[in-house]
N, C-alpha and C positions, 0 to 999 in steps of 0.2 A: 618817172623817177622812180629804182625800184632799187637802191642801196640805202643801209643804213649811213644816218649822218650824226655826227655828236660835233657838239656848238657850246662852247665855254663861254661867259661873260668877258671871262677875261682875253678871249680875243678878237671879240669884238667892239669896237669904236661906239661909244653911246650917241645918242640924240637929245633934242629937246622939242621933239615934239612925235605924233605919231602919222603914218600914213594917211590920205583920204579915207574913208568919211568921217572919220575917228578926230575929235581938234581933243587936242591937251591947251587949256587955259593957264596958266600961272607957271613957277617954275618946275621943272622936270628934267632928271636926268634919265634917261627909257632906253635900253639895251635891248634890242630888236634881233631875236633868233629866227631867221626863216631862210632855209635852203633854197637855193634855187628850185623853183619847178615843184617842190612840195604843196601837197592841198591845205597844210597846215602850219599858225605860225605862233607867236608865242612872246611878249616882254618882259623884261624884269625890271622895274620902274619907279624909282625914287621918286616922290611925290611932296614937294613941302607941303606945307598949312595951306589950308583953303585952295589950293590948285585940284582944278576939274578937269574931268574926261568927259566929254559930251559925244554922243550917236545922233546920227541921223538915222534917215527911215531904214536905207538901207545899209544890210548890214545881215549876217547870219546871227547863229546861238553864239555869244560870248560869255566866255566866263571868265571869273577874277579872283584871283585866293589874295586873302590880306595876310602879308607875314609879317606886317608891324604896324603898326599905327591902328586907325581904324578909316572906315569910308561911310559918308553919307547918303543916300541914295533910296528915292522914293519913298521922302519922310521915313525912311528906318534908317538905321545901325548896323553894319556888318564890321565886329569887332576882329581882331588879329585871331588867327585861327580857321575865322571861316570863309566865308564864298557867298558869289550874288554870279546869278546868269542873266543878262543879258538878254532876254529871247529876238528873235527875228523878228527886224520891219519895226523893233519898238522904240521909240524918240526916249530918251534918256540923260541924265547928267548926275556925276557920281563927283563926290568932293571928300578929299580927305580932310579927317579931322586928325591937324598935328601932323607933324612929319613919318612919313607911310609911305612902305613899301610893297607892291603889288605884284604879282605873276598875274597878267592878262593873259586867255589863249581865246583863240578864235583860227577861219576858217576864211581861205580865199576867196569862196565861193561866198557872194553877197547875197545868195536865196537863201528860202526855206529847205529843209529836208523837204524833200518829193516820196522818197521812197527806203524802202529798207525791212531790216527784219519784224520790224512792229506795224511797220507801213507809215505814210505820213502823219507827221502831229496836223492837230485841226489849224484852220489858216485864219482865224478869229479867236481875238481873247486873250492875247498874247501879252505879257507883261515882265512887269522884273521880282526874282523871286530873291529872296537872301538869308542864310541859311552861316545858324552857328557853328561853335568847333566841335559839336558831337553829329554833325549833318543829319544828313534827313533819315539814311542807312548804314548801319555796319554791318562789316562780313567780315569769315576771316578765322583771327587767330589760330590758326595750321601752325603749331610752333612757337606763338607768340608774333605771328604775323595777323596783322588788322590793316582793314580797310577801311576808310571813315567816306563814305556818298552823299558828294552833295547833291550831284545831278547824275543818274542812271540809265537817263531818257528813256523812262518810261509815265513820265510825264505827259499830260492832253495836250501839251500847247508846244514842246520844244524835243530833241531826241541827245543832245548833247551830255556829254558824261565826263564828269570832274569828279576824282576821288584822290587822298591820301594811303598811302602803302606805307607802314610803318613796321620794324624789324625792331626787337631788342637786340645788344649786345648776344646776350643768350641762346641767342636764334642757330638753329643747324641748319634751316631749314636754304635749300639749293631749290635753283628753278632750273626748271626742265626746258629742254630746246620745245618752244611753241610756236604758232603763229597766229594773227589774227585777222579780221575780214574786215578791219577797218584801220585805218592809218591812224598813228597816235605819237604823241611825245609822251617823252618821259622827264622831267627834271627833277634832279635831285637836290633836297636841301639839307640833309644832313648824312654822314659817317659817307662810306662809300660804298661802291657794287664792281663786279668786274664784267665784261662781255669779251670773251677771247681775250685774247692780248690785250685787251682795254680797257682800262682802270678810269672811272669814272669817279672824277672830286666834288663836293658840293657846289651846286649855281652851274653844273653841266646838264646839258639837252642833250638828247637821245630821240632822233627823228628814225621810227619804223613804220616802214610801209607797208599797206595792207599784205596778207601774205607772204610775208618775208620771218621767217625761219628764225629766233634767234632765244639766249639765255642769259640771264642775270645772275650772277653770284659771288662769294667773298664774304670773307666772315666779320664778324661783327654787327653795330645797328647801322638800320642807315632808315631814310625818309622820304619817299619822293611824291613826286602830285606826277597825275595820268590824265591827258584830253584826250578825246575822241568826237568828231563833230556826230558822229551815228553810232547807234547801239551794234554792237561787234558779236563777234562769235570767236573762240579760242579752239586750235586745233591743237594736241599733241602730238600722239603719233603719226605719220603719214596713211593717211585713211582711215582714220580713226572718227568716230562722231562727233560733229561738232557740239559746244558746251557754249547756248546760250550766256552773253556776260550783262547780269543786271544783278543789282545789288541780293533781290528775294532769290535770285534763281543760282545764286551762287550760295545759301546759306546762310542769307543776313537777316536782319531785323530790323525793324522803323525805328528811329532815334527822333524822329520830326522835331528838328532840332531848328524848324522857321522861324525866320523874325517880322 
């Protein structure tokens, strides 16, 4: 798949369960956003109190952002604004604490990442990372734009990236045309952004294949999540030197909001 795809939750009929091997136990309204042939997928899921998501051992790295409510997993609580990573091959159960809405990201390939810019993660010692709203790192603040990294791919045992990008209404920063070496999902949570003739409103996903050039613009504030299966490089002008995309390589600082 080599084209950009835009999907809104308003365009997709919800279901009450996930495709195997993940399972939902309890009441849920799940909107799956997964273009045919794309290597990544996501869901925008509303879970009733005490509803659980269960993982068997056959899956890649999954990233879950808690939009509202809270989730209990591995004896810890992930609050609203936080996220957790279920690393590849880990058997786990996450349970909603009260009515909860989550954005759940994963890869079609159920195997562990075995290559990439930082190499393969270690094969043993996989587990669950629970991260609070301040993330593990923060970067940016160019013209007020800030990225909160829940996972940036530098962990010894996983390579996925999940981060929250927010820009205030006073920001005048405009996105430059660029590409990434990894496929990604951008999911708009607040405000609006434009991409050419398209305007993305909240709860719309943009699926950007690897090496496809694009630019996001738009006046006013916005906030979105970004997910990738592996660490990426960014290229601005064609033929220019690629820039590694990890929190610290982008001038970030540790925040260490681990739970």
